[in-house]
Backbone as CSV, one residue per row, in Angstrom:
resi,resn,N_x,N_y,N_z,CA_x,CA_y,CA_z,C_x,C_y,C_z
1,MET,6.501,-35.434,35.717,6.180,-33.909,35.640,5.194,-33.504,35.398
2,ARG,3.999,-32.157,36.238,3.067,-31.960,35.893,3.133,-30.296,35.370
3,ALA,2.929,-30.519,33.944,3.053,-28.011,33.081,1.585,-28.304,33.337
4,ALA,0.823,-26.705,33.537,0.114,-25.910,33.500,0.142,-25.475,32.122
5,VAL,-0.542,-24.835,31.085,-1.003,-24.516,30.016,-1.845,-24.103,30.029
6,ILE,-1.688,-22.660,30.298,-2.630,-21.199,30.436,-3.181,-21.131,30.046
7,VAL,-4.721,-20.427,29.523,-5.438,-20.054,28.359,-5.802,-19.379,28.287
8,PHE,-5.532,-18.124,27.608,-6.765,-16.434,28.269,-7.556,-16.296,26.859
9,PRO,-8.161,-15.779,26.826,-8.937,-15.535,25.535,-8.145,-14.982,24.713
10,GLY,-8.059,-15.719,23.592,-6.942,-15.349,22.001,-6.071,-16.048,21.942
11,THR,-6.246,-17.265,23.201,-4.533,-18.166,22.632,-4.850,-19.139,22.246
12,TRP,-3.504,-19.156,20.856,-3.964,-20.186,19.847,-3.107,-21.043,20.287
13,SER,-1.700,-20.788,20.432,-0.993,-22.258,21.354,-1.115,-23.091,21.811
14,ASP,-2.343,-23.660,22.925,-2.265,-24.342,23.885,-2.041,-25.515,23.438
15,SER,-2.916,-25.854,22.308,-3.016,-27.250,21.853,-1.754,-27.559,21.562
16,ASP,-1.038,-27.126,20.493,0.638,-27.231,20.565,1.440,-27.310,21.494
17,THR,1.542,-26.684,22.128,2.110,-26.776,23.927,1.825,-27.881,24.335
18,VAL,0.428,-27.863,24.284,0.272,-30.243,24.707,0.639,-30.634,24.430
19,TRP,0.642,-30.431,23.911,0.766,-31.648,21.834,2.660,-31.836,22.882
20,ALA,3.273,-31.023,22.927,5.166,-30.697,22.636,5.002,-31.841,23.887
21,LEU,4.133,-31.003,24.833,4.957,-31.834,26.320,4.458,-32.656,25.898
22,GLU,3.198,-33.546,25.733,3.320,-35.144,26.695,3.597,-35.200,25.567
23,ARG,3.938,-35.174,24.188,5.694,-35.891,23.363,6.451,-36.599,23.873
24,CYS,7.175,-35.075,24.985,8.458,-35.510,25.891,8.486,-36.116,26.958
25,GLY,7.218,-36.312,27.486,6.822,-36.988,28.700,5.639,-36.436,30.051
26,PHE,5.370,-34.637,29.778,5.298,-34.490,30.563,3.681,-34.515,31.192
27,LYS,3.194,-34.560,31.709,1.768,-34.390,31.915,1.312,-33.236,31.805
28,ALA,-0.075,-32.662,30.501,0.249,-31.158,30.855,-2.054,-31.185,30.350
29,ASP,-2.395,-30.057,31.034,-3.147,-30.069,31.336,-3.571,-28.498,30.931
30,LYS,-4.358,-28.367,30.390,-5.398,-26.500,30.278,-5.732,-26.005,30.737
31,ILE,-5.081,-25.001,31.326,-5.752,-24.074,32.671,-6.399,-23.044,32.322
32,TRP,-7.817,-22.445,32.444,-8.534,-21.521,31.914,-7.991,-20.139,32.712
33,HIS,-7.627,-19.197,32.607,-7.349,-17.740,32.910,-8.008,-17.398,34.216
34,ARG,-9.097,-17.725,34.773,-9.930,-17.385,35.638,-9.420,-18.151,36.674
35,THR,-8.773,-19.428,36.840,-7.901,-20.219,38.231,-7.357,-18.834,38.309
36,SER,-7.609,-19.444,39.616,-6.087,-18.660,41.102,-5.325,-19.331,42.006
37,ASP,-5.862,-21.293,41.627,-4.777,-21.984,41.515,-3.502,-22.941,41.242
38,LEU,-2.188,-22.926,41.229,-1.714,-23.428,40.562,-0.559,-24.729,41.300
39,THR,-1.469,-24.650,42.331,-0.817,-25.682,43.022,-0.728,-27.027,42.555
40,GLY,1.508,-27.709,42.998,0.799,-28.591,42.118,1.161,-29.003,40.974
41,TYR,1.680,-27.583,40.369,1.991,-28.287,38.684,4.038,-27.601,38.984
42,ASP,4.731,-28.705,38.659,5.929,-27.878,38.324,6.486,-27.460,37.435
43,LEU,5.719,-27.094,36.291,6.068,-25.941,35.456,4.319,-25.605,34.730
44,VAL,4.791,-24.256,34.402,3.664,-23.640,34.051,3.839,-21.976,32.515
45,VAL,2.827,-22.968,31.792,3.421,-22.166,30.318,2.508,-20.903,29.984
46,LEU,2.474,-19.776,29.490,2.007,-19.168,29.259,1.892,-18.939,27.717
47,PRO,2.058,-19.249,27.156,2.306,-20.140,24.966,2.018,-18.822,24.649
48,GLY,1.264,-19.347,23.004,1.231,-17.639,21.995,-0.008,-17.410,22.058
49,GLY,-0.214,-17.220,21.572,-0.615,-16.409,20.785,-1.643,-14.515,21.173
50,PHE,-2.616,-14.126,20.715,-2.811,-12.285,21.023,-4.215,-12.087,22.421
51,SER,-3.818,-12.640,23.572,-4.601,-12.508,24.308,-4.981,-11.286,24.011
52,TYR,-6.384,-11.673,24.469,-6.824,-9.933,24.409,-7.329,-9.558,22.964
53,GLY,-6.749,-10.721,22.192,-7.197,-9.806,20.845,-6.027,-8.519,20.461
54,ASP,-5.170,-8.447,22.140,-3.848,-7.846,21.965,-4.165,-6.139,22.028
55,TYR,-5.327,-6.172,22.666,-6.046,-4.705,22.535,-4.493,-4.010,23.503
56,LEU,-4.842,-2.493,23.263,-3.808,-1.560,24.031,-2.518,-2.023,23.505
57,ARG,-1.475,-2.752,24.814,-0.650,-3.369,24.226,-0.229,-5.160,23.475
58,CYS,0.065,-6.189,23.709,0.365,-7.487,23.764,0.458,-7.618,25.308
59,GLY,-1.012,-7.866,25.687,0.138,-8.933,27.043,-0.510,-7.949,28.010
60,ALA,-1.623,-7.322,27.660,-1.350,-5.936,28.117,-2.337,-6.150,29.530
61,ILE,-3.633,-6.820,29.027,-4.607,-7.034,29.541,-4.781,-8.295,30.136
62,ALA,-4.155,-9.415,29.331,-3.603,-10.778,30.285,-3.275,-10.067,31.373
63,ARG,-2.222,-9.490,31.807,-1.411,-9.469,32.804,-2.054,-9.480,34.153
64,PHE,-4.037,-8.792,34.580,-4.554,-8.515,35.009,-5.821,-9.541,35.288
65,SER,-5.494,-10.929,34.449,-6.304,-12.495,34.858,-6.454,-13.023,35.856
66,PRO,-7.162,-12.920,36.483,-7.428,-13.407,38.041,-6.038,-15.053,37.689
67,VAL,-5.823,-15.043,36.798,-4.749,-15.822,37.251,-3.547,-16.071,36.855
68,MET,-3.188,-14.498,36.918,-1.414,-13.774,37.209,-0.929,-14.181,38.560
69,GLY,-2.196,-13.558,39.292,-1.518,-13.535,40.410,-1.268,-14.881,41.067
70,ALA,-1.533,-16.229,40.533,-1.001,-17.837,40.688,0.098,-18.041,40.165
71,VAL,0.242,-17.339,38.721,1.658,-17.255,38.720,3.161,-17.410,38.887
72,ARG,2.571,-16.056,39.727,3.705,-14.649,40.007,3.762,-15.435,41.592
73,MET,2.719,-16.141,42.098,3.528,-16.479,43.407,4.591,-17.974,42.526
74,HIS,3.714,-18.970,41.666,4.614,-19.846,41.800,6.366,-19.693,41.078
75,ALA,6.153,-18.384,40.485,7.646,-18.543,40.476,8.167,-18.242,41.849
76,GLU,7.713,-17.298,42.728,8.108,-16.012,43.445,9.166,-17.709,44.463
77,ASN,8.182,-18.723,44.498,7.826,-19.473,45.443,9.149,-20.806,44.446
78,GLY,9.594,-20.546,43.543,10.961,-20.773,42.602,10.307,-21.710,41.386
79,GLY,9.071,-22.609,41.256,8.684,-23.074,40.273,8.907,-22.189,39.495
80,LEU,8.934,-23.762,38.144,9.705,-23.636,36.262,8.435,-22.510,35.775
81,LEU,8.950,-21.622,35.602,7.935,-20.871,34.297,8.568,-20.218,33.134
82,ILE,7.399,-20.088,32.316,7.641,-20.056,30.522,6.691,-19.456,30.210
83,GLY,6.998,-17.502,29.669,6.898,-17.647,28.752,7.286,-17.740,27.388
84,ILE,5.468,-17.448,26.927,6.363,-18.303,24.763,5.707,-16.859,24.155
85,CYS,6.603,-16.134,23.283,5.385,-15.110,22.316,5.460,-13.971,23.167
86,ASN,3.497,-14.334,23.363,2.682,-13.814,24.456,3.030,-13.677,24.987
87,GLY,3.069,-15.096,25.411,3.599,-15.609,27.217,4.648,-14.614,27.481
88,PHE,5.258,-14.761,26.534,7.036,-13.345,27.309,6.608,-12.111,27.317
89,GLN,5.599,-11.861,26.477,4.953,-9.809,26.580,4.066,-10.581,28.228
90,ILE,3.003,-11.331,28.009,3.000,-10.900,29.337,3.928,-11.289,30.250
91,LEU,5.006,-11.545,30.686,5.929,-12.042,31.546,6.242,-10.303,31.940
92,CYS,6.404,-9.734,30.668,6.850,-8.427,30.868,6.648,-7.528,31.746
93,GLU,5.004,-7.335,30.458,4.293,-6.684,30.946,3.230,-6.509,32.381
94,ALA,3.631,-8.000,33.013,3.483,-8.004,34.715,4.307,-7.584,35.140
95,GLY,6.198,-7.531,34.770,7.044,-7.004,34.900,8.014,-8.407,36.386
96,ILE,7.205,-9.208,35.683,7.544,-10.496,36.201,9.776,-10.648,36.124
97,LEU,9.784,-10.285,34.351,10.823,-9.918,33.478,10.450,-8.209,33.046
98,PRO,11.762,-8.173,33.123,12.270,-6.090,32.589,12.099,-6.870,31.197
99,GLY,12.445,-5.188,30.863,12.061,-5.415,29.121,10.325,-5.255,28.710
100,VAL,10.428,-4.816,27.738,9.105,-5.073,27.703,9.612,-5.452,25.381
101,LEU,8.016,-5.711,24.675,8.358,-6.445,23.340,7.264,-5.501,22.309
102,MET,8.836,-4.584,21.232,8.147,-3.840,20.423,7.234,-3.931,18.681
103,ARG,6.944,-3.485,18.523,6.710,-3.792,17.179,7.764,-3.772,16.057
104,ASN,7.904,-4.943,15.245,9.444,-5.210,14.845,9.973,-4.251,14.095
105,SER,11.179,-4.501,13.649,11.523,-3.300,12.975,11.631,-2.857,11.626
106,SER,10.888,-4.165,11.333,10.613,-3.781,9.577,9.058,-3.970,9.288
107,LEU,8.347,-3.473,10.980,7.267,-3.668,11.380,5.986,-3.761,10.335
108,GLN,6.615,-5.352,10.082,6.151,-6.383,9.553,5.724,-7.702,10.533
109,PHE,4.762,-8.160,10.205,4.750,-9.547,11.109,5.981,-10.615,10.383
110,ARG,6.379,-11.505,11.814,7.210,-11.954,10.648,7.247,-13.888,11.259
111,CYS,6.615,-15.013,10.269,7.046,-15.958,11.069,7.902,-17.120,9.846
112,LYS,9.356,-17.318,10.363,10.114,-18.044,9.863,10.747,-18.686,10.815
113,ASP,11.628,-19.300,10.467,12.770,-20.215,11.411,14.341,-18.908,11.402
114,THR,14.073,-19.313,13.232,15.459,-18.692,13.513,16.641,-19.750,14.316
115,TYR,17.701,-19.221,13.869,18.212,-20.752,14.283,19.368,-19.001,16.037
116,LEU,18.962,-20.723,17.153,19.553,-19.570,18.355,20.790,-19.919,18.803
117,ILE,21.217,-19.212,20.334,21.882,-19.846,20.676,22.354,-19.506,21.641
118,SER,22.562,-20.059,22.875,21.795,-20.090,24.313,23.608,-19.533,24.729
119,GLU,24.102,-19.233,25.244,25.348,-18.647,26.252,24.509,-18.903,28.462
120,THR,23.425,-19.265,28.839,23.751,-19.644,30.355,22.819,-21.167,30.287
121,PHE,23.715,-22.077,30.967,23.821,-23.199,30.890,23.226,-23.705,32.266
122,ASP,22.702,-22.868,33.408,22.599,-22.934,34.663,21.818,-23.610,34.906
123,SER,20.701,-23.449,34.314,19.040,-22.991,34.425,18.467,-24.352,33.611
124,ALA,17.192,-24.765,34.113,16.893,-26.032,34.349,15.930,-26.157,32.624
125,PHE,15.763,-25.168,31.672,15.504,-24.372,30.686,16.897,-25.109,30.106
126,THR,18.435,-24.624,30.349,19.517,-24.825,29.056,20.128,-26.169,29.588
127,SER,19.864,-26.125,31.072,20.873,-27.011,31.572,22.236,-28.344,30.572
128,GLY,20.754,-28.558,29.256,20.595,-29.411,28.868,21.202,-29.122,26.719
129,LEU,21.269,-28.423,27.293,21.690,-27.263,26.244,23.363,-27.591,25.463
130,ASP,22.902,-27.788,23.528,25.182,-28.214,23.237,25.517,-26.960,23.070
131,ARG,26.611,-25.698,24.252,26.898,-24.978,23.612,27.473,-24.710,22.587
132,ASN,27.596,-25.615,21.623,29.147,-25.932,20.494,27.643,-25.860,19.334
133,ARG,26.071,-25.585,19.434,25.309,-25.570,18.124,24.008,-24.532,18.834
134,THR,23.573,-24.847,17.300,21.915,-23.475,17.220,21.300,-24.274,17.712
135,TYR,20.097,-24.210,17.303,18.871,-24.835,17.943,17.766,-23.981,16.450
136,GLN,17.253,-24.481,15.772,16.296,-23.765,14.697,14.823,-23.806,15.543
137,ILE,14.399,-22.564,15.873,13.117,-22.886,16.066,12.436,-21.050,16.082
138,PRO,11.470,-21.639,14.550,10.318,-20.703,14.479,10.404,-19.971,15.790
139,MET,9.623,-18.470,14.608,9.803,-17.148,15.362,7.884,-16.777,14.337
140,SER,7.017,-16.567,15.566,5.907,-15.883,14.953,5.223,-14.611,15.659
141,HIS,5.734,-13.428,14.801,5.394,-12.394,15.696,5.298,-10.880,14.999
142,GLY,4.703,-9.866,15.721,4.678,-8.436,14.940,5.220,-7.705,15.709
143,GLU,5.176,-7.904,17.078,5.791,-7.109,18.049,6.826,-7.856,18.998
144,GLY,7.491,-8.407,18.867,8.970,-9.065,19.297,10.499,-8.959,19.250
145,ARG,10.115,-7.649,19.141,11.401,-6.728,19.384,12.255,-6.631,20.778
146,TYR,12.490,-6.675,21.403,12.946,-6.967,23.114,13.934,-5.834,23.052
147,VAL,13.708,-4.708,23.652,14.041,-3.903,24.531,13.917,-3.039,25.989
148,ALA,15.156,-3.135,25.568,15.010,-2.509,27.631,16.252,-1.617,28.140
149,SER,16.451,-0.404,29.435,17.100,0.442,29.378,18.595,-0.333,29.555
150,SER,19.291,0.671,29.797,20.646,0.114,29.327,20.717,-0.361,30.801
151,ALA,20.244,-0.070,31.802,20.829,-0.610,32.834,20.220,-1.759,32.867
152,ASP,19.137,-2.470,32.587,18.380,-3.336,32.268,20.028,-4.714,31.780
153,LEU,19.113,-3.729,30.661,20.452,-4.717,29.931,22.153,-5.212,30.073
154,GLU,22.348,-4.024,31.066,23.783,-4.528,31.632,23.348,-5.776,32.697
155,MET,22.322,-5.452,33.546,22.370,-6.415,34.836,21.943,-7.682,33.380
156,LEU,21.316,-7.615,32.708,20.958,-9.203,32.146,22.325,-10.016,31.788
157,GLU,22.867,-8.832,31.173,24.384,-8.934,31.082,24.988,-9.943,31.990
158,GLN,25.374,-8.825,33.367,26.779,-9.130,34.206,26.050,-10.225,35.041
159,ASN,24.730,-10.378,34.775,24.103,-11.274,36.230,23.330,-13.262,34.589
160,ASP,24.315,-13.215,33.640,24.293,-13.913,32.947,23.447,-14.061,32.330
161,GLN,21.857,-13.878,32.552,19.818,-14.452,32.712,20.306,-13.546,30.961
162,ILE,20.662,-13.479,29.875,20.197,-13.877,28.799,20.349,-15.421,27.851
163,ALA,19.188,-15.988,27.920,18.206,-16.947,27.844,19.209,-17.470,26.474
164,PHE,18.722,-16.629,25.310,18.360,-17.250,23.889,19.565,-15.849,23.339
165,ARG,19.804,-16.033,22.555,20.361,-14.985,21.053,20.533,-15.262,19.483
166,TYR,19.436,-14.154,18.792,19.417,-15.162,17.033,20.780,-14.836,16.611
167,ALA,20.835,-15.720,16.091,21.932,-15.734,15.274,22.550,-16.974,14.081
168,SER,23.123,-16.654,13.673,23.213,-17.438,11.454,22.792,-19.212,11.958
169,GLN,22.665,-19.802,11.067,22.726,-20.964,11.427,24.001,-21.513,11.861
170,SER,25.109,-21.309,11.178,26.457,-21.922,12.180,26.882,-20.986,13.235
171,GLY,25.797,-20.194,13.615,26.199,-19.701,15.245,26.590,-18.185,15.090
172,GLU,26.864,-17.269,14.421,27.519,-15.919,14.302,26.090,-15.158,14.046
173,VAL,26.591,-14.618,15.674,25.655,-13.202,16.284,25.688,-12.050,15.684
174,SER,24.735,-11.496,14.648,25.104,-10.400,13.768,23.882,-9.745,13.365
175,PRO,23.915,-8.422,13.046,22.475,-7.822,12.724,22.092,-7.564,11.392
176,GLU,23.061,-9.101,10.882,22.018,-9.999,9.836,21.220,-10.881,10.032
177,ALA,21.069,-11.877,11.398,20.391,-13.025,11.930,19.266,-12.168,13.116
178,ASN,19.648,-11.015,12.796,18.541,-10.287,13.971,17.159,-9.820,13.416
179,PRO,15.569,-10.894,14.104,15.063,-10.748,12.669,13.694,-9.690,12.487
180,ASN,14.260,-9.063,14.031,12.879,-8.045,14.073,13.528,-6.834,15.226
181,GLY,14.962,-6.949,14.305,15.797,-5.268,15.409,15.945,-5.693,16.967
182,SER,16.175,-6.726,18.390,16.257,-6.713,19.442,16.854,-6.491,19.649
183,ILE,17.711,-5.744,20.654,18.620,-5.624,21.110,19.513,-6.427,22.032
184,ALA,21.117,-6.285,21.737,21.173,-6.955,21.213,21.565,-9.228,21.210
185,ASN,20.679,-8.951,19.671,20.538,-10.058,18.869,19.463,-11.139,20.270
186,ILE,19.045,-10.224,21.051,18.457,-10.928,22.406,16.920,-11.417,22.224
187,ALA,16.115,-13.404,21.775,16.213,-13.309,21.704,15.024,-14.646,23.186
188,GLY,15.605,-14.223,24.033,15.403,-15.310,25.824,15.573,-14.249,26.401
189,ILE,14.949,-14.351,27.497,15.583,-13.800,28.830,15.918,-14.077,29.860
190,PHE,15.795,-14.870,31.140,15.366,-15.181,32.623,14.958,-13.914,32.806
191,ASN,14.812,-14.986,34.742,14.863,-13.880,35.867,15.888,-14.211,37.060
192,SER,16.568,-13.578,37.654,17.223,-13.397,38.051,17.749,-14.449,38.917
193,GLN,16.316,-15.925,39.225,16.629,-16.874,39.771,17.284,-17.595,38.438
194,LYS,17.294,-17.619,37.627,16.637,-18.610,36.776,15.868,-19.593,36.619
195,ASN,14.449,-18.960,37.359,13.570,-20.012,37.418,12.251,-19.369,36.678
196,VAL,12.527,-18.771,35.927,11.626,-17.587,34.690,11.987,-17.649,33.596
197,LEU,11.901,-18.057,32.466,12.136,-17.618,31.068,11.052,-16.952,30.032
198,GLY,10.938,-16.526,29.591,10.589,-15.862,28.613,11.618,-15.444,27.295
199,MET,10.576,-16.248,26.546,11.291,-15.876,24.530,10.574,-16.005,23.733
200,MET,10.899,-15.606,22.191,9.438,-14.617,21.858,9.924,-16.290,20.311
201,PRO,10.799,-16.932,19.763,10.032,-17.623,18.655,10.226,-19.218,19.738
202,HIS,9.433,-20.126,19.477,8.370,-21.111,19.552,8.709,-22.212,19.615
203,PRO,8.803,-23.221,21.088,10.175,-24.085,20.783,8.617,-25.991,20.323
204,GLU,7.422,-25.136,20.715,6.462,-25.919,20.405,6.562,-26.212,19.058
205,ARG,6.676,-25.114,18.194,6.662,-25.740,16.838,6.996,-25.774,16.490
206,ALA,8.590,-26.684,16.959,9.700,-27.653,16.494,9.556,-28.295,17.464
207,CYS,9.148,-29.216,17.654,9.162,-30.855,18.901,8.541,-32.354,17.405
208,GLU,8.824,-31.934,16.124,9.013,-33.237,14.934,9.394,-32.739,13.581
209,MET,9.892,-33.807,13.103,10.558,-34.384,12.021,9.666,-33.074,10.647
210,LEU,8.712,-33.573,11.245,7.286,-33.229,10.051,6.571,-31.707,10.404
211,LEU,7.452,-31.162,11.054,7.967,-29.552,11.401,9.046,-28.694,10.877
212,GLY,10.020,-29.430,10.784,11.131,-29.425,10.038,11.820,-28.784,11.258
213,SER,11.811,-29.178,12.536,12.591,-29.100,13.411,12.102,-30.423,14.704
214,GLU,13.464,-30.401,15.601,12.863,-30.899,16.626,13.561,-30.239,17.712
215,ASP,14.220,-28.752,17.059,15.223,-28.328,18.399,14.234,-27.731,19.821
216,GLY,12.986,-27.645,19.922,12.469,-27.398,21.026,12.390,-28.142,21.832
217,ASN,12.149,-30.000,20.908,12.076,-30.492,22.408,13.018,-30.424,23.636
218,ARG,14.563,-30.055,22.896,15.938,-29.381,23.836,15.639,-29.010,25.636
219,ILE,14.595,-27.902,25.305,14.408,-27.203,26.235,13.854,-27.813,26.896
220,TRP,12.250,-28.726,26.389,11.504,-29.427,28.369,12.204,-30.389,27.961
221,GLU,12.727,-31.495,27.160,13.695,-32.767,27.336,14.738,-31.879,28.765
222,SER,15.529,-31.012,28.902,16.520,-30.048,29.933,15.567,-30.047,31.078
223,VAL,14.511,-29.720,31.044,13.103,-30.113,32.439,13.395,-31.100,33.013
224,LEU,13.072,-31.187,32.130,12.618,-33.143,32.476,14.025,-33.697,33.442
225,SER,15.286,-33.437,32.549,15.945,-34.278,33.592,16.757,-33.551,34.760
226,GLN,15.588,-32.474,35.523,16.036,-32.269,36.153,14.741,-32.479,36.795
227,ALA,13.444,-33.398,36.283,12.711,-33.617,37.701,14.195,-35.145,38.258
């Protein structure tokens, strides 16, 4: 499978993402944000970083980059799309996913391991995950508190669009396990077709045991298993 890793001015996790994808078996290319054609790619990744220096709001300028028209078309045609950290912020700013990412409730930048549980297993990104375990994947953000209207939250819950929730290592979803104050402990969400995933923790930083965890690979391997 071919993956396009989009690079905006200020993106810094593109090389990490390419490394993780290629370790799992993808052919991954870095694609500069001025590109307007993503034809031929099975997976598009908006990686973490500080696109345009996070001026105005995180992702607020990147949403207007030329590549975003192709990103939107890729998703509307059923292609797989994932936004990680800043990429998640961009997807929300662009209206591809509902809600918004706000300052952490602590008002501090937080870089730490988190434990995630998945409640949705009928997507390309999560079909290979185990519903009986947690996944150790690090977060690294100052504006990762997911906020949504009551109507959007109800839609996400009813349509099984919540991809990941923050939990304890044993899998308990509680306020104590919530590292940034996200509503309902939400760490990641899908669009209604579940071909678009936005998540704040970084699976590319959990790609080998030298980094403390290989759990991020399970997401990429799940995608590959659909090929």
